[in-house]
C-alpha positions as CSV (number, residue, x, y, z in Angstrom):
1,M,-40.5,-22.0,2.4
2,S,-36.7,-22.1,2.6
3,T,-34.6,-23.4,5.4
4,D,-33.0,-21.2,8.1
5,T,-29.6,-21.6,6.5
6,Q,-30.7,-20.6,3.0
7,P,-33.2,-17.7,3.1
8,R,-35.0,-16.7,0.0
9,V,-34.1,-13.0,-0.6
10,L,-35.9,-10.5,-2.8
11,F,-33.4,-7.7,-3.5
12,I,-34.7,-4.4,-4.9
13,S,-32.4,-1.6,-6.1
14,R,-33.3,1.8,-7.4
15,A,-29.6,2.5,-8.3
16,Y,-28.1,0.0,-10.7
17,P,-25.9,-0.2,-13.8
18,P,-25.7,1.0,-16.5
19,V,-26.0,4.2,-14.5
20,L,-22.6,4.9,-13.0
21,G,-22.0,5.6,-9.3
22,G,-20.9,4.2,-6.0
23,I,-24.3,2.9,-4.8
24,E,-25.0,1.5,-8.3
25,N,-21.8,-0.5,-8.3
26,Q,-22.3,-1.7,-4.7
27,N,-25.9,-2.8,-5.4
28,Y,-24.8,-4.6,-8.5
29,E,-22.0,-6.5,-6.9
30,L,-24.1,-7.3,-3.8
31,S,-26.8,-8.8,-6.0
32,Q,-24.3,-10.9,-7.9
33,W,-22.3,-12.2,-5.0
34,L,-25.1,-12.7,-2.5
35,A,-26.7,-14.9,-5.1
36,K,-23.7,-17.2,-4.8
37,V,-24.4,-18.0,-1.2
38,T,-28.2,-18.0,-1.0
39,E,-31.3,-17.7,-3.2
40,V,-31.7,-14.1,-4.5
41,T,-34.1,-12.5,-7.0
42,T,-33.1,-9.0,-8.0
43,I,-35.4,-6.3,-9.4
44,A,-33.6,-3.2,-10.3
45,N,-34.2,0.2,-11.8
46,P,-31.5,0.7,-14.5
47,Y,-32.7,4.1,-15.6
48,G,-31.5,6.4,-12.8
49,K,-33.3,9.0,-10.6
50,K,-35.5,10.2,-13.5
51,A,-37.3,6.9,-13.5
52,L,-37.9,6.7,-9.7
53,P,-41.4,8.2,-9.8
54,F,-42.5,5.4,-12.1
55,F,-40.4,2.6,-10.6
56,L,-41.7,3.1,-7.0
57,P,-45.5,2.6,-7.7
58,W,-44.7,-0.2,-10.1
59,I,-42.6,-2.2,-7.6
60,M,-45.1,-1.5,-4.8
61,L,-47.8,-3.2,-6.8
62,R,-45.5,-6.1,-7.7
63,L,-44.6,-6.7,-4.1
64,L,-48.2,-7.5,-3.3
65,F,-47.8,-10.6,-5.5
66,L,-44.1,-11.4,-5.0
67,M,-43.5,-11.1,-1.3
68,K,-45.3,-14.4,-0.4
69,N,-42.5,-16.3,-2.2
70,Y,-39.6,-14.8,-0.1
71,D,-38.4,-14.8,3.5
72,I,-36.6,-11.5,3.4
73,L,-37.0,-8.2,1.5
74,L,-33.6,-6.5,1.1
75,V,-33.5,-3.0,-0.4
76,G,-30.3,-1.4,-1.7
77,D,-30.4,1.9,0.1
78,G,-32.5,3.8,2.7
79,V,-34.6,5.7,0.1
80,L,-36.3,2.4,-0.7
81,A,-37.3,1.9,3.0
82,I,-40.7,3.4,1.8
83,L,-41.3,0.0,0.2
84,I,-40.9,-1.7,3.6
85,W,-43.3,0.7,5.2
86,W,-45.8,-0.2,2.4
87,I,-45.5,-4.0,2.3
88,K,-44.8,-4.9,5.9
89,P,-48.5,-4.6,7.1
90,F,-49.5,-7.1,4.4
91,F,-46.7,-9.6,5.3
92,P,-45.9,-8.9,8.9
93,H,-44.0,-12.2,9.5
94,K,-41.5,-11.6,6.8
95,K,-38.1,-9.9,7.5
96,Y,-37.2,-6.5,6.1
97,V,-33.7,-5.2,5.7
98,S,-32.2,-2.0,4.1
99,V,-28.6,-1.2,3.2
100,V,-27.7,2.3,4.3
101,H,-24.8,4.3,2.9
102,G,-24.8,7.6,4.7
103,L,-26.5,10.3,2.7
104,D,-29.7,8.3,2.8
105,L,-29.6,9.1,6.5
106,T,-28.3,12.7,6.5
107,Y,-30.2,14.1,3.5
108,K,-31.3,17.5,4.8
109,L,-34.8,17.8,3.3
110,S,-37.1,18.2,6.3
111,L,-39.9,16.1,4.8
112,Y,-37.4,13.3,4.2
113,Q,-36.0,13.5,7.7
114,K,-39.5,13.4,9.1
115,L,-40.8,10.5,7.0
116,W,-37.8,8.3,6.4
117,L,-36.0,8.8,9.6
118,G,-39.1,9.0,11.7
119,H,-41.2,6.2,10.1
120,F,-39.9,4.2,7.1
121,L,-36.3,3.3,8.2
122,P,-37.4,2.3,11.8
123,M,-39.8,-0.2,10.4
124,C,-36.8,-2.3,9.1
125,D,-35.8,-5.3,11.1
126,R,-32.2,-4.6,10.3
127,L,-30.2,-1.8,8.8
128,I,-26.9,-2.9,7.2
129,A,-24.6,0.1,7.3
130,V,-21.5,0.3,5.0
131,G,-19.6,2.4,7.6
132,N,-19.6,2.9,11.4
133,H,-20.0,6.7,10.9
134,T,-23.3,5.9,9.1
135,I,-24.4,4.0,12.3
136,H,-23.4,7.1,14.4
137,E,-25.5,9.4,12.2
138,G,-28.5,7.1,12.4
139,V,-28.4,6.8,16.1
140,K,-28.0,10.6,16.4
141,R,-31.2,10.9,14.5
142,G,-33.1,8.6,16.8
143,I,-32.8,5.1,15.2
144,A,-32.0,2.4,17.8
145,Q,-28.4,1.2,17.9
146,E,-29.5,-2.4,17.9
147,K,-31.2,-2.0,14.4
148,F,-27.7,-1.6,12.8
149,S,-25.1,-4.1,11.6
150,F,-21.9,-3.0,10.0
151,V,-20.8,-4.7,6.8
152,P,-18.2,-2.8,4.7
153,N,-18.4,-2.4,1.0
154,G,-16.7,-5.1,-1.0
155,I,-14.5,-5.2,-4.1
156,H,-14.3,-7.6,-7.1
157,A,-10.5,-7.9,-6.7
158,E,-9.9,-9.8,-9.9
159,K,-11.1,-6.8,-12.0
160,F,-8.1,-4.9,-10.7
161,T,-5.4,-7.5,-9.9
162,T,-5.3,-9.0,-13.4
163,K,-4.3,-5.7,-15.1
164,N,-0.8,-5.3,-16.4
165,Y,0.1,-1.6,-17.1
166,S,3.5,0.1,-17.3
167,R,4.7,3.6,-16.6
168,D,4.8,4.1,-20.3
169,D,1.1,3.6,-20.4
170,L,0.7,6.4,-17.8
171,I,2.9,8.8,-19.8
172,N,1.0,8.0,-23.0
173,L,-2.1,9.0,-21.1
174,I,-1.0,12.2,-19.4
175,G,1.7,13.4,-21.8
176,T,5.5,13.0,-22.2
177,K,6.3,16.3,-20.5
178,Y,5.4,14.6,-17.2
179,K,7.8,11.7,-17.7
180,E,10.2,12.8,-14.9
181,H,7.4,13.9,-12.5
182,K,6.1,12.2,-9.4
183,I,2.4,11.5,-10.0
184,I,-0.3,12.0,-7.3
185,I,-3.8,11.0,-8.4
186,T,-7.4,11.3,-7.4
187,T,-10.2,9.5,-9.2
188,G,-14.0,9.5,-8.8
189,R,-16.9,11.9,-8.6
190,L,-15.9,15.4,-7.7
191,A,-18.1,16.4,-4.8
192,R,-17.0,19.2,-2.4
193,R,-16.6,16.7,0.4
194,K,-13.8,14.9,-1.6
195,G,-11.6,17.9,-0.7
196,V,-9.9,18.2,-4.1
197,A,-10.2,22.0,-4.2
198,W,-9.0,22.2,-0.6
199,F,-6.0,20.1,-1.4
200,I,-5.1,22.3,-4.4
201,L,-5.4,25.4,-2.3
202,N,-3.6,24.3,0.8
203,V,-1.3,21.3,0.2
204,L,-0.1,21.4,-3.4
205,P,1.6,24.8,-3.2
206,Q,3.8,23.4,-0.4
207,L,5.0,20.4,-2.5
208,D,8.0,20.2,-4.7
209,D,7.7,21.4,-8.3
210,D,8.4,17.9,-9.7
211,I,5.0,16.7,-8.3
212,I,2.0,16.7,-10.6
213,Y,-1.6,16.2,-9.4
214,V,-3.7,14.3,-11.8
215,I,-7.5,14.4,-11.3
216,A,-9.8,11.9,-13.1
217,G,-13.5,12.5,-12.7
218,D,-16.2,15.1,-13.0
219,G,-18.9,16.4,-10.7
220,I,-20.6,19.4,-9.1
221,D,-17.4,20.8,-7.5
222,R,-15.5,21.1,-10.8
223,E,-15.9,24.9,-11.0
224,N,-14.5,25.3,-7.5
225,I,-11.5,23.1,-8.5
226,D,-10.9,25.2,-11.6
227,N,-11.0,28.3,-9.5
228,A,-8.6,26.8,-7.0
229,V,-6.1,26.1,-9.8
230,K,-6.4,29.7,-11.1
231,E,-6.2,31.2,-7.6
232,T,-2.9,29.4,-6.8
233,A,-1.5,29.7,-10.4
234,Q,-0.8,26.0,-10.4
235,Q,-1.8,25.2,-14.0
236,D,1.5,23.4,-14.5
237,K,1.0,21.2,-11.4
238,V,-2.6,20.2,-11.9
239,L,-3.9,18.0,-14.7
240,L,-7.7,17.7,-14.9
241,L,-8.7,14.8,-17.2
242,G,-12.4,14.9,-16.6
243,R,-14.4,11.7,-16.8
244,V,-12.2,8.8,-18.1
245,S,-12.7,5.3,-19.2
246,D,-12.3,2.4,-16.8
247,Q,-9.1,1.5,-18.6
248,D,-7.6,4.9,-18.2
249,R,-8.6,4.9,-14.5
250,D,-6.9,1.6,-14.1
251,I,-3.7,2.9,-15.7
252,L,-3.7,5.8,-13.3
253,M,-4.2,3.5,-10.2
254,H,-1.7,0.9,-11.3
255,T,1.2,3.2,-12.3
256,G,0.8,6.4,-10.3
257,D,2.9,7.1,-7.3
258,L,0.3,8.1,-4.7
259,F,-3.5,8.1,-4.5
260,V,-5.0,10.8,-2.3
261,Q,-8.6,11.3,-1.0
262,P,-8.3,14.4,1.1
263,N,-12.0,14.6,2.2
264,I,-13.2,17.5,4.2
265,K,-16.2,17.9,6.5
266,V,-19.3,19.2,4.7
267,D,-22.6,19.7,6.6
268,G,-25.3,17.4,5.2
269,D,-22.9,15.3,3.1
270,M,-20.7,12.5,4.2
271,E,-18.5,9.7,2.9
272,G,-20.3,6.5,3.8
273,F,-17.3,4.2,3.0
274,G,-15.0,5.3,0.2
275,I,-14.8,2.6,-2.4
276,S,-12.3,4.5,-4.5
277,V,-9.5,4.1,-1.9
278,I,-10.2,0.3,-1.8
279,E,-10.0,0.1,-5.6
280,A,-6.7,2.1,-5.5
281,G,-5.3,-0.2,-2.7
282,V,-6.1,-3.4,-4.6
283,S,-4.4,-1.9,-7.6
284,G,-1.2,-1.7,-5.7
285,I,-0.8,2.1,-5.3
286,T,0.0,3.7,-1.9
287,V,-3.1,5.4,-0.6
288,L,-3.5,8.5,1.6
289,A,-7.0,9.3,2.9
290,A,-8.5,11.8,5.3
291,E,-9.2,10.3,8.8
292,L,-12.8,11.1,8.4
293,E,-16.2,9.3,8.4
294,G,-16.4,6.1,6.3
295,L,-12.8,6.4,5.1
296,K,-11.8,5.3,8.6
297,D,-13.6,2.0,7.9
298,A,-12.0,1.6,4.4
299,I,-8.4,2.4,5.3
300,K,-6.6,0.7,8.2
301,D,-3.6,2.9,8.9
302,G,-0.4,1.3,7.9
303,Q,-2.1,-1.8,6.4
304,N,-3.8,-0.8,3.2
305,G,-2.9,2.9,3.2
306,F,-2.4,5.8,5.6
307,L,-4.9,8.1,7.4
308,V,-4.1,11.8,7.6
309,T,-6.0,14.4,9.7
310,S,-8.7,16.1,7.7
311,E,-7.9,19.7,6.7
312,D,-4.5,19.7,8.4
313,A,-2.4,20.9,5.4
314,N,0.9,20.5,7.3
315,A,0.1,16.9,8.2
316,W,-0.6,16.1,4.5
317,V,2.6,17.8,3.3
318,K,4.7,16.0,5.9
319,K,3.1,12.6,5.0
320,I,3.5,13.0,1.3
321,E,7.2,14.1,1.7
322,Q,7.7,11.0,3.9
323,L,6.3,8.7,1.3
324,F,8.4,10.2,-1.5
325,N,11.5,9.8,0.7
326,D,14.0,7.2,-0.7
327,D,13.7,5.2,2.5
328,F,10.1,4.3,1.9
329,D,9.4,1.5,-0.6
330,R,6.1,2.4,-2.1
331,T,6.1,-0.6,-4.4
332,A,6.6,-3.1,-1.5
333,F,3.9,-1.3,0.6
334,G,1.5,-1.3,-2.4
335,K,1.8,-5.1,-2.7
336,R,1.1,-5.6,1.0
337,A,-1.8,-3.2,0.8
338,Q,-3.2,-5.1,-2.2
339,Q,-3.1,-8.4,-0.3
340,Y,-4.8,-6.8,2.7
341,V,-7.7,-5.6,0.5
342,I,-8.1,-9.0,-1.0
343,D,-8.1,-10.7,2.4
344,H,-10.6,-8.3,4.0
345,Y,-12.8,-6.7,1.3
346,S,-13.2,-9.3,-1.4
347,W,-16.9,-9.7,-2.3
348,D,-17.0,-13.4,-1.5
349,K,-16.1,-12.5,2.1
350,I,-18.5,-9.5,2.2
351,A,-21.4,-11.6,0.8
352,Q,-20.9,-14.1,3.5
353,Q,-21.1,-11.3,6.1
354,Y,-24.4,-10.2,4.5
355,L,-25.7,-13.7,4.7
356,N,-24.7,-14.0,8.4
357,V,-26.8,-10.9,9.2
358,L,-29.8,-12.2,7.2
359,Q,-29.6,-15.6,8.9
360,S,-29.5,-13.9,12.3
361,L,-33.0,-12.7,11.7
């Protein structure tokens, strides 16, 4: 077996590239960077949710033969805690750990709450939460506080800091008619909790006419966003790009004026961490995020962005006006925020935090 300082880790992920998403990206980066500091074997499902009914029984069978070779089983999210419930009786002296992201604790289906929160997740030796609000939700549902360790999501900073885009690239992307506008952007999956429709309805009408709101992404809340634009007659102030390439996303985050993530409270849904605001911060754009849930772990107010009270339209308007004031140097703040993200959220540092938790077992 391995030594205490270099545990052998079997990492299993049900959400992995080429499927796109926050957990998929986090699981991929975790598997790559953790392998730089300890021995890791990764088994992943690259086919998305549709393959899960086939992936689960297959990996359950494989675990019976594989687990004897490892010290720790680490699963990429709480849904896979069912694997720990399955294999732990066969190998009771091994250690079992699950990453938890938020929705894997708050998912409202009663059967899920009964089985996963009541049986599967409590069987883990440790739950590594990506946000402190995730820990709060777990404890509220009866999981012992001492089961949890907090390790934030990380970022592969070099993927963003090596880009070199100009304002001309932005104008070529969104159109020359916006050349003299101030550009506020939001990127990522459009879920209701992201607050995009709320922002269009309540904040954007109060902002100057030379401000354009550019939204890059798609998702289940797109219809509500379209309706918000029509209801407020702001077709000239909102630009919906839909899903964009990584390059176009990078252009927006490197050359826009402000990045906003105005999350709102949605029962049964939550922001576990908020990787988009970290990606924006390391790109050098000034970030505003709702002071809500996992965003409070991602953004340190005044360091790598600013936190604004969720659903307080006047507070959002006041902060945006302040940041567009000539006295505020957004470029200088963006550079400081970029360095803060590199210093605190780079994956090499986050992988070491994961290893510290695993070694503690």
